[in-house]
DRENLUM-351356 format. One record per residue: residue number from 0; residue in three letters; chain; x, y, z of N, C-alpha, C in turn. Coordinates in pm, whole numbers, plus 50000, padded with zeros to 5 digits. Layout:
<sites>
<i:NUM&aa:ALA&ch:A&n.c1:X&n.c2:Y&n.c3:Z&ca.c1:X&ca.c2:Y&ca.c3:Z&c.c1:X&c.c2:Y&c.c3:Z>
...
</sites>
This chain:
<sites>
<i:0&aa:MET&ch:A&n.c1:50089&n.c2:49903&n.c3:49987&ca.c1:49998&ca.c2:50022&ca.c3:49990&c.c1:50095&c.c2:50161&c.c3:50001>
<i:1&aa:SER&ch:A&n.c1:50232&n.c2:50079&n.c3:50057&ca.c1:50305&ca.c2:50224&ca.c3:50061&c.c1:50353&c.c2:50252&c.c3:49940>
<i:2&aa:ALA&ch:A&n.c1:50353&n.c2:50150&n.c3:49822&ca.c1:50386&ca.c2:50171&ca.c3:49699&c.c1:50292&c.c2:50252&c.c3:49635>
<i:3&aa:LEU&ch:A&n.c1:50188&n.c2:50261&n.c3:49662&ca.c1:50081&ca.c2:50347&ca.c3:49586&c.c1:50085&c.c2:50454&c.c3:49620>
<i:4&aa:ARG&ch:A&n.c1:50093&n.c2:50481&n.c3:49769&ca.c1:50115&ca.c2:50603&ca.c3:49813&c.c1:50205&c.c2:50712&c.c3:49773>
<i:5&aa:ASP&ch:A&n.c1:50336&n.c2:50647&n.c3:49775&ca.c1:50436&ca.c2:50684&ca.c3:49717&c.c1:50431&c.c2:50774&c.c3:49520>
<i:6&aa:TRP&ch:A&n.c1:50370&n.c2:50654&n.c3:49484&ca.c1:50351&ca.c2:50665&ca.c3:49314&c.c1:50249&c.c2:50795&c.c3:49350>
<i:7&aa:LEU&ch:A&n.c1:50131&n.c2:50753&n.c3:49401&ca.c1:50062&ca.c2:50905&ca.c3:49405&c.c1:50130&c.c2:50997&c.c3:49457>
<i:8&aa:LEU&ch:A&n.c1:50207&n.c2:51021&n.c3:49513&ca.c1:50240&ca.c2:51155&ca.c3:49569&c.c1:50363&c.c2:51185&c.c3:49461>
<i:9&aa:GLY&ch:A&n.c1:50392&n.c2:51132&n.c3:49399&ca.c1:50511&ca.c2:51117&ca.c3:49279&c.c1:50427&c.c2:51238&c.c3:49176>
<i:10&aa:VAL&ch:A&n.c1:50320&n.c2:51151&n.c3:49156&ca.c1:50226&ca.c2:51219&ca.c3:49040&c.c1:50192&c.c2:51318&c.c3:49123>
<i:11&aa:THR&ch:A&n.c1:50128&n.c2:51374&n.c3:49205&ca.c1:50077&ca.c2:51491&ca.c3:49223&c.c1:50211&c.c2:51595&c.c3:49225>
<i:12&aa:ALA&ch:A&n.c1:50321&n.c2:51557&n.c3:49285&ca.c1:50422&ca.c2:51641&ca.c3:49266&c.c1:50478&c.c2:51675&c.c3:49183>
<i:13&aa:ALA&ch:A&n.c1:50456&n.c2:51583&n.c3:49090&ca.c1:50512&ca.c2:51602&ca.c3:48938&c.c1:50415&c.c2:51742&c.c3:48866>
<i:14&aa:ALA&ch:A&n.c1:50275&n.c2:51694&n.c3:48946&ca.c1:50189&ca.c2:51784&ca.c3:48827&c.c1:50181&c.c2:51921&c.c3:48896>
<i:15&aa:LEU&ch:A&n.c1:50182&n.c2:51945&n.c3:49030&ca.c1:50189&ca.c2:52041&ca.c3:49066&c.c1:50341&c.c2:52091&c.c3:49031>
<i:16&aa:ALA&ch:A&n.c1:50435&n.c2:52093&n.c3:49004&ca.c1:50622&ca.c2:52108&ca.c3:48960&c.c1:50549&c.c2:52190&c.c3:48829>
<i:17&aa:VAL&ch:A&n.c1:50459&n.c2:52059&n.c3:48714&ca.c1:50440&ca.c2:52117&ca.c3:48574&c.c1:50386&c.c2:52236&c.c3:48576>
<i:18&aa:ALA&ch:A&n.c1:50240&n.c2:52246&n.c3:48680&ca.c1:50159&ca.c2:52359&ca.c3:48646&c.c1:50191&c.c2:52495&c.c3:48724>
<i:19&aa:LEU&ch:A&n.c1:50332&n.c2:52475&n.c3:48831&ca.c1:50387&ca.c2:52597&ca.c3:48833&c.c1:50516&c.c2:52643&c.c3:48749>
<i:20&aa:ALA&ch:A&n.c1:50574&n.c2:52602&n.c3:48709&ca.c1:50668&ca.c2:52592&ca.c3:48526&c.c1:50552&c.c2:52615&c.c3:48434>
<i:21&aa:GLN&ch:A&n.c1:50455&n.c2:52621&n.c3:48411&ca.c1:50352&ca.c2:52698&ca.c3:48313&c.c1:50326&c.c2:52794&c.c3:48302>
<i:22&aa:ALA&ch:A&n.c1:50269&n.c2:52837&n.c3:48465&ca.c1:50281&ca.c2:52958&ca.c3:48521&c.c1:50349&c.c2:53023&c.c3:48513>
<i:23&aa:LEU&ch:A&n.c1:50487&n.c2:53000&n.c3:48566&ca.c1:50619&ca.c2:53120&ca.c3:48557&c.c1:50712&c.c2:53127&c.c3:48449>
<i:24&aa:THR&ch:A&n.c1:50591&n.c2:53031&n.c3:48303&ca.c1:50696&ca.c2:53005&ca.c3:48126&c.c1:50651&c.c2:53151&c.c3:48054>
<i:25&aa:PRO&ch:A&n.c1:50684&n.c2:53250&n.c3:48002&ca.c1:50674&ca.c2:53339&ca.c3:47904&c.c1:50609&c.c2:53291&c.c3:47783>
<i:26&aa:GLU&ch:A&n.c1:50543&n.c2:53353&n.c3:47709&ca.c1:50452&ca.c2:53325&ca.c3:47634&c.c1:50548&c.c2:53357&c.c3:47518>
<i:27&aa:GLY&ch:A&n.c1:50508&n.c2:53208&n.c3:47395&ca.c1:50591&ca.c2:53203&ca.c3:47261&c.c1:50683&c.c2:53072&c.c3:47302>
<i:28&aa:ALA&ch:A&n.c1:50745&n.c2:53063&n.c3:47221&ca.c1:50867&ca.c2:52912&ca.c3:47168&c.c1:50853&c.c2:52837&c.c3:47290>
<i:29&aa:VAL&ch:A&n.c1:50898&n.c2:52954&n.c3:47371&ca.c1:50951&ca.c2:52896&ca.c3:47515&c.c1:50851&c.c2:52801&c.c3:47583>
<i:30&aa:LYS&ch:A&n.c1:50733&n.c2:52862&n.c3:47589&ca.c1:50589&ca.c2:52801&ca.c3:47650&c.c1:50536&c.c2:52680&c.c3:47594>
<i:31&aa:LYS&ch:A&n.c1:50599&n.c2:52652&n.c3:47423&ca.c1:50539&ca.c2:52517&ca.c3:47393&c.c1:50666&c.c2:52461&c.c3:47426>
<i:32&aa:VAL&ch:A&n.c1:50762&n.c2:52500&n.c3:47428&ca.c1:50863&ca.c2:52328&ca.c3:47414&c.c1:50857&c.c2:52307&c.c3:47602>
<i:33&aa:GLY&ch:A&n.c1:50797&n.c2:52429&n.c3:47739&ca.c1:50808&ca.c2:52402&ca.c3:47826&c.c1:50640&c.c2:52253&c.c3:47866>
<i:34&aa:ARG&ch:A&n.c1:50530&n.c2:52283&n.c3:47782&ca.c1:50445&ca.c2:52221&ca.c3:47792&c.c1:50506&c.c2:52110&c.c3:47711>
<i:35&aa:LEU&ch:A&n.c1:50540&n.c2:52095&n.c3:47624&ca.c1:50600&ca.c2:51932&ca.c3:47566&c.c1:50671&c.c2:51860&c.c3:47707>
<i:36&aa:VAL&ch:A&n.c1:50812&n.c2:51994&n.c3:47744&ca.c1:50868&ca.c2:51900&ca.c3:47857&c.c1:50766&c.c2:51863&c.c3:48013>
<i:37&aa:GLY&ch:A&n.c1:50724&n.c2:51922&n.c3:47972&ca.c1:50592&ca.c2:51917&ca.c3:48138&c.c1:50530&c.c2:51748&c.c3:48134>
<i:38&aa:GLY&ch:A&n.c1:50457&n.c2:51771&n.c3:47959&ca.c1:50438&ca.c2:51645&ca.c3:47955&c.c1:50499&c.c2:51572&c.c3:48014>
<i:39&aa:MET&ch:A&n.c1:50605&n.c2:51524&n.c3:47905&ca.c1:50699&ca.c2:51441&ca.c3:47927&c.c1:50744&c.c2:51410&c.c3:48084>
<i:40&aa:VAL&ch:A&n.c1:50726&n.c2:51449&n.c3:48137&ca.c1:50753&ca.c2:51463&ca.c3:48299&c.c1:50646&c.c2:51366&c.c3:48376>
<i:41&aa:LEU&ch:A&n.c1:50531&n.c2:51455&n.c3:48334&ca.c1:50369&ca.c2:51429&ca.c3:48394&c.c1:50395&c.c2:51241&c.c3:48347>
<i:42&aa:LEU&ch:A&n.c1:50423&n.c2:51198&n.c3:48223&ca.c1:50394&ca.c2:51098&ca.c3:48188&c.c1:50508&c.c2:50997&c.c3:48253>
<i:43&aa:LEU&ch:A&n.c1:50668&n.c2:51022&n.c3:48270&ca.c1:50739&ca.c2:50974&ca.c3:48303&c.c1:50681&c.c2:50935&c.c3:48470>
<i:44&aa:ALA&ch:A&n.c1:50620&n.c2:51069&n.c3:48528&ca.c1:50609&ca.c2:50999&ca.c3:48689&c.c1:50469&c.c2:50917&c.c3:48681>
<i:45&aa:VAL&ch:A&n.c1:50367&n.c2:50911&n.c3:48607&ca.c1:50250&ca.c2:50837&ca.c3:48609&c.c1:50321&c.c2:50651&c.c3:48528>
<i:46&aa:ALA&ch:A&n.c1:50434&n.c2:50692&n.c3:48453&ca.c1:50480&ca.c2:50538&ca.c3:48387&c.c1:50600&c.c2:50448&c.c3:48534>
<i:47&aa:LYS&ch:A&n.c1:50621&n.c2:50514&n.c3:48627&ca.c1:50740&ca.c2:50527&ca.c3:48651&c.c1:50736&c.c2:50344&c.c3:48740>
<i:48&aa:PRO&ch:A&n.c1:50580&n.c2:50296&n.c3:48806&ca.c1:50580&ca.c2:50188&ca.c3:48822&c.c1:50634&c.c2:50071&c.c3:48734>
<i:49&aa:LEU&ch:A&n.c1:50626&n.c2:50129&n.c3:48625&ca.c1:50593&ca.c2:49974&ca.c3:48485&c.c1:50755&c.c2:50037&c.c3:48475>
<i:50&aa:LEU&ch:A&n.c1:50875&n.c2:50169&n.c3:48474&ca.c1:50997&ca.c2:50173&ca.c3:48441&c.c1:51093&c.c2:50034&c.c3:48525>
<i:51&aa:ASN&ch:A&n.c1:50990&n.c2:50018&n.c3:48653&ca.c1:51072&ca.c2:49962&ca.c3:48748&c.c1:51058&c.c2:49808&c.c3:48746>
<i:52&aa:LEU&ch:A&n.c1:50954&n.c2:49761&n.c3:48638&ca.c1:50924&ca.c2:49609&ca.c3:48665&c.c1:51047&c.c2:49550&c.c3:48592>
<i:53&aa:GLU&ch:A&n.c1:51104&n.c2:49405&n.c3:48650&ca.c1:51191&ca.c2:49336&ca.c3:48573&c.c1:51122&c.c2:49260&c.c3:48452>
<i:54&aa:PRO&ch:A&n.c1:51253&n.c2:49271&n.c3:48331&ca.c1:51168&ca.c2:49186&ca.c3:48161&c.c1:51066&c.c2:49056&c.c3:48245>
<i:55&aa:GLY&ch:A&n.c1:50975&n.c2:49015&n.c3:48127&ca.c1:50874&ca.c2:48896&ca.c3:48220&c.c1:50827&c.c2:48892&c.c3:48288>
<i:56&aa:THR&ch:A&n.c1:50818&n.c2:49017&n.c3:48360&ca.c1:50748&ca.c2:49032&ca.c3:48489&c.c1:50559&c.c2:48994&c.c3:48486>
<i:57&aa:LEU&ch:A&n.c1:50552&n.c2:49129&n.c3:48343&ca.c1:50415&ca.c2:49096&ca.c3:48328&c.c1:50376&c.c2:48931&c.c3:48239>
<i:58&aa:ALA&ch:A&n.c1:50505&n.c2:48893&n.c3:48201&ca.c1:50418&ca.c2:48749&ca.c3:48099&c.c1:50444&c.c2:48660&c.c3:48184>
<i:59&aa:VAL&ch:A&n.c1:50525&n.c2:48656&n.c3:48331&ca.c1:50444&ca.c2:48584&ca.c3:48429&c.c1:50325&c.c2:48556&c.c3:48545>
<i:60&aa:THR&ch:A&n.c1:50338&n.c2:48687&n.c3:48531&ca.c1:50194&ca.c2:48738&ca.c3:48620&c.c1:50054&c.c2:48678&c.c3:48557>
<i:61&aa:ALA&ch:A&n.c1:50064&n.c2:48697&n.c3:48424&ca.c1:49976&ca.c2:48687&ca.c3:48322&c.c1:49954&c.c2:48515&c.c3:48322>
<i:62&aa:GLY&ch:A&n.c1:50079&n.c2:48415&n.c3:48331&ca.c1:50052&ca.c2:48310&ca.c3:48327&c.c1:50053&c.c2:48234&c.c3:48426>
<i:63&aa:ALA&ch:A&n.c1:50060&n.c2:48315&n.c3:48536&ca.c1:49979&ca.c2:48246&ca.c3:48688&c.c1:49840&c.c2:48276&c.c3:48663>
<i:64&aa:TRP&ch:A&n.c1:49818&n.c2:48383&n.c3:48591&ca.c1:49683&ca.c2:48394&ca.c3:48611&c.c1:49630&c.c2:48332&c.c3:48563>
<i:65&aa:ALA&ch:A&n.c1:49682&n.c2:48267&n.c3:48467&ca.c1:49605&ca.c2:48158&ca.c3:48367&c.c1:49566&c.c2:48017&c.c3:48408>
<i:66&aa:GLN&ch:A&n.c1:49668&n.c2:48004&n.c3:48475&ca.c1:49730&ca.c2:47896&ca.c3:48586&c.c1:49575&c.c2:47884&c.c3:48733>
<i:67&aa:GLU&ch:A&n.c1:49609&n.c2:47972&n.c3:48737&ca.c1:49518&ca.c2:48024&ca.c3:48887&c.c1:49343&c.c2:48010&c.c3:48816>
<i:68&aa:GLU&ch:A&n.c1:49332&n.c2:48082&n.c3:48667&ca.c1:49173&ca.c2:48046&ca.c3:48651&c.c1:49158&c.c2:47933&c.c3:48609>
<i:69&aa:THR&ch:A&n.c1:49259&n.c2:47810&n.c3:48516&ca.c1:49252&ca.c2:47706&ca.c3:48465&c.c1:49223&c.c2:47624&c.c3:48636>
<i:70&aa:ALA&ch:A&n.c1:49287&n.c2:47633&n.c3:48732&ca.c1:49272&ca.c2:47553&ca.c3:48841&c.c1:49178&c.c2:47579&c.c3:48923>
<i:71&aa:ALA&ch:A&n.c1:49075&n.c2:47731&n.c3:48868&ca.c1:48945&ca.c2:47740&ca.c3:48954&c.c1:48854&c.c2:47651&c.c3:48922>
<i:72&aa:ARG&ch:A&n.c1:48886&n.c2:47670&n.c3:48740&ca.c1:48737&ca.c2:47612&ca.c3:48687&c.c1:48779&c.c2:47451&c.c3:48705>
<i:73&aa:ALA&ch:A&n.c1:48876&n.c2:47380&n.c3:48714&ca.c1:48884&ca.c2:47250&ca.c3:48718&c.c1:48820&c.c2:47193&c.c3:48847>
<i:74&aa:GLY&ch:A&n.c1:48863&n.c2:47311&n.c3:48983&ca.c1:48792&ca.c2:47277&ca.c3:49123&c.c1:48632&c.c2:47269&c.c3:49138>
<i:75&aa:GLU&ch:A&n.c1:48574&n.c2:47429&n.c3:49019&ca.c1:48471&ca.c2:47390&ca.c3:49024&c.c1:48396&c.c2:47257&c.c3:48961>
<i:76&aa:ASP&ch:A&n.c1:48432&n.c2:47199&n.c3:48885&ca.c1:48400&ca.c2:47067&ca.c3:48811&c.c1:48381&c.c2:46994&c.c3:48896>
<i:77&aa:VAL&ch:A&n.c1:48543&n.c2:46962&n.c3:48976&ca.c1:48504&ca.c2:46860&ca.c3:49107&c.c1:48393&c.c2:46889&c.c3:49165>
<i:78&aa:MET&ch:A&n.c1:48391&n.c2:47007&n.c3:49218&ca.c1:48281&ca.c2:47072&ca.c3:49341&c.c1:48155&c.c2:46970&c.c3:49274>
<i:79&aa:LYS&ch:A&n.c1:48099&n.c2:47018&n.c3:49123&ca.c1:47999&ca.c2:46960&ca.c3:49076&c.c1:47990&c.c2:46821&c.c3:49040>
<i:80&aa:THR&ch:A&n.c1:48093&n.c2:46788&n.c3:49031&ca.c1:48069&ca.c2:46606&ca.c3:49052&c.c1:48026&c.c2:46592&c.c3:49147>
<i:81&aa:LEU&ch:A&n.c1:48145&n.c2:46614&n.c3:49261&ca.c1:48068&ca.c2:46579&ca.c3:49398&c.c1:47932&c.c2:46604&c.c3:49469>
<i:82&aa:ILE&ch:A&n.c1:47883&n.c2:46744&n.c3:49414&ca.c1:47772&ca.c2:46798&ca.c3:49463&c.c1:47660&c.c2:46707&c.c3:49362>
<i:83&aa:GLY&ch:A&n.c1:47655&n.c2:46659&n.c3:49265&ca.c1:47567&ca.c2:46557&ca.c3:49214&c.c1:47598&c.c2:46398&c.c3:49254>
<i:84&aa:GLU&ch:A&n.c1:47722&n.c2:46358&n.c3:49299&ca.c1:47734&ca.c2:46195&ca.c3:49333&c.c1:47660&c.c2:46173&c.c3:49472>
<i:85&aa:LYS&ch:A&n.c1:47668&n.c2:46305&n.c3:49519&ca.c1:47666&ca.c2:46305&ca.c3:49677&c.c1:47480&c.c2:46324&c.c3:49681>
<i:86&aa:THR&ch:A&n.c1:47404&n.c2:46432&n.c3:49556&ca.c1:47270&ca.c2:46434&ca.c3:49581&c.c1:47211&c.c2:46327&c.c3:49546>
<i:87&aa:SER&ch:A&n.c1:47224&n.c2:46232&n.c3:49465&ca.c1:47240&ca.c2:46164&ca.c3:49348&c.c1:47193&c.c2:46028&c.c3:49494>
<i:88&aa:ALA&ch:A&n.c1:47301&n.c2:45970&n.c3:49571&ca.c1:47335&ca.c2:45870&ca.c3:49694&c.c1:47195&c.c2:45936&c.c3:49818>
<i:89&aa:TYR&ch:A&n.c1:47195&n.c2:46093&n.c3:49855&ca.c1:47070&ca.c2:46124&ca.c3:49902&c.c1:46979&c.c2:46047&c.c3:49877>
<i:90&aa:ILE&ch:A&n.c1:46926&n.c2:46075&n.c3:49732&ca.c1:46794&ca.c2:46068&ca.c3:49679&c.c1:46734&c.c2:45888&c.c3:49656>
<i:91&aa:VAL&ch:A&n.c1:46870&n.c2:45820&n.c3:49643&ca.c1:46865&ca.c2:45675&ca.c3:49641&c.c1:46828&c.c2:45577&c.c3:49750>
<i:92&aa:ASP&ch:A&n.c1:46905&n.c2:45656&n.c3:49889&ca.c1:46853&ca.c2:45665&ca.c3:50017&c.c1:46756&c.c2:45660&c.c3:50072>
<i:93&aa:LYS&ch:A&n.c1:46733&n.c2:45837&n.c3:50014&ca.c1:46566&ca.c2:45827&ca.c3:50078&c.c1:46437&c.c2:45751&c.c3:50010>
<i:94&aa:GLY&ch:A&n.c1:46490&n.c2:45713&n.c3:49861&ca.c1:46435&ca.c2:45637&ca.c3:49852&c.c1:46382&c.c2:45550&c.c3:49854>
<i:95&aa:GLY&ch:A&n.c1:46495&n.c2:45451&n.c3:49913&ca.c1:46505&ca.c2:45344&ca.c3:50000&c.c1:46361&c.c2:45366&c.c3:50095>
<i:96&aa:GLU&ch:A&n.c1:46419&n.c2:45438&n.c3:50188&ca.c1:46288&ca.c2:45461&ca.c3:50284&c.c1:46169&c.c2:45439&c.c3:50309>
<i:97&aa:LEU&ch:A&n.c1:46145&n.c2:45485&n.c3:50167&ca.c1:46006&ca.c2:45463&ca.c3:50141&c.c1:45994&c.c2:45362&c.c3:50032>
<i:98&aa:GLY&ch:A&n.c1:46081&n.c2:45288&n.c3:50031&ca.c1:46036&ca.c2:45155&ca.c3:49971&c.c1:46064&c.c2:45124&c.c3:49852>
<i:99&aa:LEU&ch:A&n.c1:46142&n.c2:45208&n.c3:49755&ca.c1:46173&ca.c2:45233&ca.c3:49636&c.c1:46271&c.c2:45166&c.c3:49611>
<i:100&aa:SER&ch:A&n.c1:46295&n.c2:45098&n.c3:49501&ca.c1:46454&ca.c2:45046&ca.c3:49463&c.c1:46452&c.c2:45157&c.c3:49321>
<i:101&aa:CYS&ch:A&n.c1:46580&n.c2:45246&n.c3:49366&ca.c1:46624&ca.c2:45312&ca.c3:49241&c.c1:46774&c.c2:45391&c.c3:49187>
<i:102&aa:ARG&ch:A&n.c1:46794&n.c2:45426&n.c3:49078&ca.c1:46901&ca.c2:45478&ca.c3:49088&c.c1:46871&c.c2:45615&c.c3:49041>
<i:103&aa:ALA&ch:A&n.c1:46970&n.c2:45746&n.c3:49058&ca.c1:46959&ca.c2:45869&ca.c3:49037&c.c1:47068&c.c2:45953&c.c3:48982>
<i:104&aa:GLU&ch:A&n.c1:47049&n.c2:46036&n.c3:48883&ca.c1:47145&ca.c2:46115&ca.c3:48839&c.c1:47108&c.c2:46231&c.c3:48807>
<i:105&aa:THR&ch:A&n.c1:47212&n.c2:46293&n.c3:48910&ca.c1:47172&ca.c2:46485&ca.c3:48935&c.c1:47285&c.c2:46551&c.c3:48836>
<i:106&aa:GLN&ch:A&n.c1:47187&n.c2:46679&n.c3:48753&ca.c1:47314&ca.c2:46737&ca.c3:48681&c.c1:47294&c.c2:46893&c.c3:48800>
<i:107&aa:VAL&ch:A&n.c1:47430&n.c2:46926&n.c3:48796&ca.c1:47470&ca.c2:47060&ca.c3:48914&c.c1:47471&c.c2:47187&c.c3:48800>
<i:108&aa:GLU&ch:A&n.c1:47443&n.c2:47260&n.c3:48821&ca.c1:47424&ca.c2:47427&ca.c3:48753&c.c1:47515&c.c2:47481&c.c3:48858>
<i:109&aa:THR&ch:A&n.c1:47520&n.c2:47579&n.c3:48793&ca.c1:47578&ca.c2:47724&ca.c3:48863&c.c1:47457&c.c2:47800&c.c3:48902>
<i:110&aa:ASP&ch:A&n.c1:47398&n.c2:47849&n.c3:48966&ca.c1:47299&ca.c2:47955&ca.c3:49018&c.c1:47346&c.c2:48117&c.c3:49009>
<i:111&aa:GLU&ch:A&n.c1:47240&n.c2:48196&n.c3:49006&ca.c1:47312&ca.c2:48334&ca.c3:48995&c.c1:47375&c.c2:48403&c.c3:49102>
<i:112&aa:ASN&ch:A&n.c1:47427&n.c2:48337&n.c3:49216&ca.c1:47512&ca.c2:48387&ca.c3:49294&c.c1:47673&c.c2:48324&c.c3:49296>
<i:113&aa:GLY&ch:A&n.c1:47712&n.c2:48233&n.c3:49170&ca.c1:47813&ca.c2:48158&ca.c3:49148&c.c1:47823&c.c2:48036&c.c3:49187>
<i:114&aa:TRP&ch:A&n.c1:47743&n.c2:47960&n.c3:49291&ca.c1:47714&ca.c2:47844&ca.c3:49383&c.c1:47685&c.c2:47763&c.c3:49299>
<i:115&aa:PRO&ch:A&n.c1:47783&n.c2:47629&n.c3:49306&ca.c1:47699&ca.c2:47479&ca.c3:49216&c.c1:47595&c.c2:47423&c.c3:49296>
<i:116&aa:VAL&ch:A&n.c1:47470&n.c2:47400&n.c3:49234&ca.c1:47394&ca.c2:47359&ca.c3:49352&c.c1:47275&c.c2:47261&c.c3:49266>
<i:117&aa:PRO&ch:A&n.c1:47233&n.c2:47115&n.c3:49285&ca.c1:47126&ca.c2:47049&ca.c3:49245&c.c1:47062&c.c2:47098&c.c3:49134>
<i:118&aa:TRP&ch:A&n.c1:47051&n.c2:47099&n.c3:48990&ca.c1:46985&ca.c2:47146&ca.c3:48926&c.c1:46857&c.c2:47063&c.c3:48872>
<i:119&aa:GLN&ch:A&n.c1:46894&n.c2:46903&n.c3:48787&ca.c1:46789&ca.c2:46840&ca.c3:48781&c.c1:46854&c.c2:46672&c.c3:48791>
<i:120&aa:VAL&ch:A&n.c1:46706&n.c2:46605&n.c3:48833&ca.c1:46730&ca.c2:46499&ca.c3:48834&c.c1:46661&c.c2:46380&c.c3:48741>
<i:121&aa:THR&ch:A&n.c1:46750&n.c2:46252&n.c3:48750&ca.c1:46654&ca.c2:46181&ca.c3:48693&c.c1:46616&c.c2:46025&c.c3:48786>
<i:122&aa:VAL&ch:A&n.c1:46544&n.c2:45977&n.c3:48791&ca.c1:46526&ca.c2:45886&ca.c3:48897&c.c1:46472&c.c2:45756&c.c3:48804>
<i:123&aa:ARG&ch:A&n.c1:46563&n.c2:45620&n.c3:48836&ca.c1:46499&ca.c2:45529&ca.c3:48756&c.c1:46501&c.c2:45424&c.c3:48835>
<i:124&aa:GLY&ch:A&n.c1:46394&n.c2:45290&n.c3:48791&ca.c1:46393&ca.c2:45211&ca.c3:48901&c.c1:46231&c.c2:45210&c.c3:48930>
<i:125&aa:ILE&ch:A&n.c1:46204&n.c2:45144&n.c3:49005&ca.c1:46050&ca.c2:45050&ca.c3:49058&c.c1:45984&c.c2:45096&c.c3:49130>
<i:126&aa:TRP&ch:A&n.c1:45862&n.c2:45129&n.c3:49102&ca.c1:45810&ca.c2:45220&ca.c3:49246&c.c1:45668&c.c2:45252&c.c3:49196>
<i:127&aa:SER&ch:A&n.c1:45578&n.c2:45262&n.c3:49347&ca.c1:45416&ca.c2:45268&ca.c3:49305&c.c1:45391&c.c2:45410&c.c3:49261>
<i:128&aa:GLY&ch:A&n.c1:45239&n.c2:45451&n.c3:49234&ca.c1:45256&ca.c2:45621&ca.c3:49211&c.c1:45274&c.c2:45668&c.c3:49326>
<i:129&aa:GLU&ch:A&n.c1:45268&n.c2:45627&n.c3:49468&ca.c1:45231&ca.c2:45708&ca.c3:49568&c.c1:45391&c.c2:45733&c.c3:49623>
<i:130&aa:GLN&ch:A&n.c1:45458&n.c2:45583&n.c3:49577&ca.c1:45590&ca.c2:45636&ca.c3:49631&c.c1:45708&c.c2:45694&c.c3:49549>
<i:131&aa:GLN&ch:A&n.c1:45640&n.c2:45753&n.c3:49422&ca.c1:45671&ca.c2:45873&ca.c3:49351&c.c1:45666&c.c2:45990&c.c3:49383>
<i:132&aa:GLN&ch:A&n.c1:45542&n.c2:45963&n.c3:49400&ca.c1:45495&ca.c2:46121&ca.c3:49472&c.c1:45533&c.c2:46153&c.c3:49552>
<i:133&aa:ALA&ch:A&n.c1:45596&n.c2:46076&n.c3:49701&ca.c1:45604&ca.c2:46081&ca.c3:49787&c.c1:45793&c.c2:46131&c.c3:49751>
<i:134&aa:LEU&ch:A&n.c1:45854&n.c2:46069&n.c3:49677&ca.c1:45984&ca.c2:46085&ca.c3:49646&c.c1:46035&c.c2:46220&c.c3:49589>
<i:135&aa:SER&ch:A&n.c1:45901&n.c2:46212&n.c3:49469&ca.c1:45903&ca.c2:46396&ca.c3:49431&c.c1:45850&c.c2:46487&c.c3:49529>
<i:136&aa:ASP&ch:A&n.c1:45789&n.c2:46499&n.c3:49593&ca.c1:45786&ca.c2:46622&ca.c3:49720&c.c1:45903&c.c2:46586&c.c3:49844>
<i:137&aa:LEU&ch:A&n.c1:45964&n.c2:46526&n.c3:49831&ca.c1:46040&ca.c2:46532&ca.c3:49899&c.c1:46202&c.c2:46618&c.c3:49844>
<i:138&aa:ILE&ch:A&n.c1:46199&n.c2:46559&n.c3:49752&ca.c1:46309&ca.c2:46615&ca.c3:49646&c.c1:46306&c.c2:46753&c.c3:49599>
<i:139&aa:ALA&ch:A&n.c1:46148&n.c2:46791&n.c3:49603&ca.c1:46102&ca.c2:46931&ca.c3:49584&c.c1:46155&c.c2:47049&c.c3:49710>
<i:140&aa:ARG&ch:A&n.c1:46145&n.c2:46948&n.c3:49814&ca.c1:46103&ca.c2:46962&ca.c3:49949&c.c1:46259&c.c2:47044&c.c3:50036>
<i:141&aa:GLU&ch:A&n.c1:46336&n.c2:46908&n.c3:50048&ca.c1:46457&ca.c2:46946&ca.c3:50060&c.c1:46585&c.c2:46941&c.c3:50015>
<i:142&aa:LEU&ch:A&n.c1:46551&n.c2:46957&n.c3:49843&ca.c1:46704&ca.c2:46928&ca.c3:49754&c.c1:46628&c.c2:47065&c.c3:49687>
<i:143&aa:ASP&ch:A&n.c1:46525&n.c2:47124&n.c3:49671&ca.c1:46461&ca.c2:47250&ca.c3:49565&c.c1:46485&c.c2:47242&c.c3:49445>
<i:144&aa:ILE&ch:A&n.c1:46453&n.c2:47118&n.c3:49413&ca.c1:46461&ca.c2:47103&ca.c3:49303&c.c1:46274&c.c2:47077&c.c3:49235>
<i:145&aa:PRO&ch:A&n.c1:46200&n.c2:47131&n.c3:49173&ca.c1:46109&ca.c2:47140&ca.c3:49136&c.c1:46068&c.c2:47007&c.c3:49089>
<i:146&aa:PRO&ch:A&n.c1:45941&n.c2:46977&n.c3:49062&ca.c1:45899&ca.c2:46875&ca.c3:48946&c.c1:45886&c.c2:46922&c.c3:48812>
<i:147&aa:GLU&ch:A&n.c1:45913&n.c2:47008&n.c3:48800&ca.c1:45958&ca.c2:47030&ca.c3:48607&c.c1:46061&c.c2:46942&c.c3:48581>
<i:148&aa:ARG&ch:A&n.c1:46206&n.c2:46948&n.c3:48672&ca.c1:46301&ca.c2:46947&ca.c3:48653&c.c1:46307&c.c2:46804&c.c3:48688>
<i:149&aa:GLN&ch:A&n.c1:46258&n.c2:46722&n.c3:48757&ca.c1:46257&ca.c2:46610&ca.c3:48819&c.c1:46199&c.c2:46479&c.c3:48698>
<i:150&aa:SER&ch:A&n.c1:46273&n.c2:46417&n.c3:48661&ca.c1:46195&ca.c2:46257&ca.c3:48540&c.c1:46226&c.c2:46156&c.c3:48637>
<i:151&aa:PHE&ch:A&n.c1:46117&n.c2:46031&n.c3:48625&ca.c1:46128&ca.c2:45988&ca.c3:48673&c.c1:46075&c.c2:45853&c.c3:48534>
<i:152&aa:GLN&ch:A&n.c1:46166&n.c2:45762&n.c3:48559&ca.c1:46167&ca.c2:45663&ca.c3:48480&c.c1:46137&c.c2:45516&c.c3:48510>
<i:153&aa:LYS&ch:A&n.c1:46024&n.c2:45433&n.c3:48477&ca.c1:46027&ca.c2:45291&ca.c3:48539&c.c1:46128&c.c2:45255&c.c3:48440>
<i:154&aa:GLU&ch:A&n.c1:46124&n.c2:45138&n.c3:48547&ca.c1:46219&ca.c2:44982&ca.c3:48467&c.c1:46196&c.c2:44851&c.c3:48560>
<i:155&aa:GLY&ch:A&n.c1:46188&n.c2:44754&n.c3:48470&ca.c1:46153&ca.c2:44618&ca.c3:48521&c.c1:46029&c.c2:44598&c.c3:48564>
<i:156&aa:THR&ch:A&n.c1:45907&n.c2:44651&n.c3:48530&ca.c1:45806&ca.c2:44650&ca.c3:48559&c.c1:45728&c.c2:44524&c.c3:48545>
</sites>
């Protein structure tokens, strides 16, 4: 933070010095040259942090940023996979408690806040109409997946 403060003080001091020099310079060619020199002084004051960088620093920073972005995406994919697997296992467990024999596949999406959440579920197995309704209600209530995003496919009837 002190580097930012020092940079701002340097730019401010350079601007004050250039303004004072402009005010004291007589009209004519000297004033035009003074404006040119003053502009170059201000440019150097603003660009000083870039002049102090080691060669390759920006390239390394860009490369590190790209690696960080890739790692974040991979982490998000792992998180989505884990949430999908755990949600599917939860649905199968709850189905077993209701007397259903089923398998579940959960699709996970990112919500408006950027969090991965269970979005859609497909349940396959054997059940009665009441058992299906009970499981659908449980999924809607406990997992916040509305019936429109639930698919039930009977197998082995």
